[in-house]
C-alpha positions in Angstrom: 3.4 76.0 2.8 4.8 72.6 2.9 5.0 69.9 0.2 6.6 66.8 1.6 7.6 64.3 -1.4 8.6 61.0 -0.7 12.2 59.3 -2.2 12.2 55.8 -1.9 11.9 52.9 0.7 14.2 50.8 2.6 14.1 47.9 3.7 14.2 48.1 7.4 11.0 49.9 6.8 12.3 53.6 7.2 10.5 56.2 4.8 13.1 59.1 3.5 11.1 61.2 1.8 11.9 66.0 1.7 9.7 68.5 3.0 9.5 72.1 1.5 9.4 74.1 4.5 9.5 77.7 3.7 12.9 79.0 2.2 14.6 74.9 2.9 14.4 71.6 2.1 14.3 69.8 4.6 15.0 65.6 4.8 13.6 63.4 6.9 13.5 59.6 7.8 10.1 57.9 9.5 9.2 54.8 10.5 6.5 53.1 12.8 2.8 54.5 13.0 1.1 56.1 15.8 1.5 59.2 17.5 4.3 60.8 16.0 7.8 61.2 17.5 10.2 64.3 15.8 13.9 63.7 16.6 16.4 65.8 15.7 20.0 65.2 16.2 23.2 67.0 17.7 25.9 69.3 15.4 27.1 67.5 13.0 25.5 64.6 12.9 22.4 63.4 10.7 19.3 61.7 11.3 21.2 58.3 11.6 22.2 58.8 14.4 18.8 57.8 15.6 18.5 54.3 13.9 18.3 52.1 16.3 16.0 54.7 18.1 14.2 54.5 15.6 13.5 50.6 15.3 12.3 50.9 19.2 9.9 53.5 19.2 8.3 51.8 15.7 7.8 48.4 17.8 6.5 50.7 21.0 4.0 52.0 17.7 4.7 55.2 17.7 5.9 56.8 14.1 10.0 57.5 14.9 10.5 61.2 12.1 14.4 62.0 12.1 15.0 65.3 10.6 18.4 66.7 8.8 18.2 70.8 10.4 19.0 73.7 7.3 22.7 73.2 6.2 23.1 68.9 7.9 23.3 66.2 6.0 20.4 66.1 2.3 18.4 69.1 3.9 19.6 72.1 2.2 22.0 74.5 3.3 20.7 78.5 2.3 22.8 81.7 3.2 21.5 81.9 6.5 18.7 81.5 8.8 20.5 79.5 11.3 19.2 81.2 14.6 17.2 79.0 16.8 13.8 80.3 16.2 14.3 79.6 12.5 15.3 76.2 13.7 11.7 76.2 15.4 9.7 77.4 12.8 11.7 75.1 10.1 10.4 72.1 12.9 6.8 73.5 13.6 6.9 73.4 9.7 8.3 69.9 9.5 5.8 68.9 12.1 2.5 70.7 10.5 
């Protein structure tokens, strides 16, 4: 089960939140309205690497969502679950 909490809004229209997905708390940031587009950073980057792309997607009518995957940025750091299947399940749960 997923639970989402929104922590704050920034001046640029970015909304920061946290979602409980399985055994992990994922940090995510979104901007815009419309069809969702999920942006996933590569290691060791965080959601912040996508900030300029997110603005462009929002201006084009999409809801851009950038996530800190487990173990990165402000997401939780469980002892295990860093395989690709678990990472995919985390992201699928976030988008649901």
